[in-house]
N, C-alpha and C positions, 0 to 999 in steps of 0.2 A: 502493500499499500503506498507506502513511504516514496516508493517511484513515478505513483501516481502523482505527486504534486510536479513534479518538473514535464511529466507527460503531458496533462493537462494543459497546465499553463501555456507548453510551448504550442499547443495548437488553437487555428485557427478560428475565429467567429462564427459562427452560423447563424445564417438571417436566413428566411423564407424567404424575401422576394430578390434572392441574393442568387448567387452561382457555387458551388461549390469550392472552396478553394483547394481541395484535392482529393485526390479520390479514394474510395471505399480501400485499393489495392496498395494507397501510399498510407494510408493510416494504420491497416495492419501493421505494416512495416514497422512505425514508428513504435507499436503498439510492445510489437514482440518479443524487446526487450527489458518492458518494463513490467506486464504481465505474467501471472503464472500461466500453466499451461489450460488448465483448465479453463480461466480465463477469455485466454487467447482461442483454443476451441469453441466457445460460444459467441463471440463477436468471427468469426469465421462463418459459422453456420447461419448467424443472426438474420433476422426477415423480418417488414414490419406485422409479423404474425406470430413472433415468437412467441413464448410463455415462459419461459423457466429461466431466470436468476435475477438478478437483483432489478427492481422496478419493472420487470417484464408480466409480472399477475396481473398489474393492474393496468400497462398500458395495452394486453390483451383484451382486455375487459373492454376497453375504452374501442379500443381498435374493430372490435368481434361488431360492437352495437354501431359504429361509426359505417360498415360497412352493409349491417343489416339493412342501418336508416339508407344507406343507398338505394338499394336495393329497391325498400320500398316505397320509397318516392320514385324514382324512376317507375315501378313497376303501377305506380298507382295515374303518374302522365299517358302510360300508354294503355289503360283501361283494366289493367289486372290487377286481379285477388294481391294483398299483401302477402309475403311466403310467409311474414313471421307472425304470430298470433299472443298477444297478452298486453297488446299495447307499445311495447317498446320503450324508450326515452324520450318522453316529450321535448323536456331542455335540448337535448342535445337535435331532436326533431328541428326545433326553433334553428337552431346554430346553422344545422345541414342547410335549410332551406331560405337563409337568409345569406348563405353564404353563394349558393349557387344560382339564382333565380334573379331571373331576366340575365345572365350573363351568356358571352360565349365559352365553349367546353376549354378553353382553355384558361380564362381568368376562374370560371369553376375551380379548375384543380388549383389554381395558384392559391383563390379564399379556401381552399380545403386543406392543401399544407399550412396555413398561416392558423385553422383552427387547430391539427392537428402539431402543430408544433408549441402551439398556447398550452396545450393540455401535455408535452412532455415537459416544459418549462414549471406547470404544476406539479410534475411528478418528482422533478429533479429538486425542488425547493431549494432548501439553503444547503442541498447537497455540492462541496464544491469539489472535493479530492478522493473520491470515492467509488466504486462500484457503480452509484445510480447516475454519478457524475458522468463517469467513461459509458455506459451503456446508454442513459441519454444522448449523449454527444452521440455515437454509432450509429441511431434511431434518427436524428437526423439527418446526418450525414445517407445514411441513404434513400428517406425520403427526396435528398436534394438532388440526388445521382439520380433518382426515378425522374424527376420533376424536366432536369437537365438536359432527357431524351427526348423530350416532346418538343417536337420540331413540325413548327407552325404549317411550313410550306406545303410537308410531307401530309401535314393533317387536313388541309384543305385539298389535296389532290387528291385523295382515297377518299372526302368525301364528295368532290365533285364526279369520281371514278362512280360512287355509290350512289348518288341522284339521276347519271347518265343510264345506268342499269335499269334505276325504276320506271324510270319516263318510257324505256324501250318497251320495260314491261305495259305500261300503262299501252299504252299504245300500240302492241300484239294485242292487248286486251280490248280494246276498241273496235280493232278490227274485224275481232270476231262475231 
């Protein structure tokens, strides 16, 4: 744990609206000499859905609720029944709705990322140089890397391709 002081204080700050200042592989390389084998193995296999380890049990509950609420909201917009029964988390649903309402997909993803960063900040709390801070940083970096893979031009091209396909299907249906 003493080696966490140098490691965590030397890592660049992560912001939801920014780009990742280092890759996850570079982060792991920095961690290699500072954390034990068990903690390193946890970092290597870490995903946003991970649920075992410091901070991860609470994060996992939030992340599962977030995914469930998003699925239900999307199903509602498509006129489908919600998959989850039992109401879910009303406060989280309102936060998600506010984050995605009326925004293009990229802006909605950015708003959801900010919501996830906010939750991680709550979970990290006053932890600064321990496993909670380390795992929280790693999760934030994973989330930023995911956001960094979004390419607006590719997204627009894919959307145009899908819309063209739908228009062709509609025209074929009208001819029949």
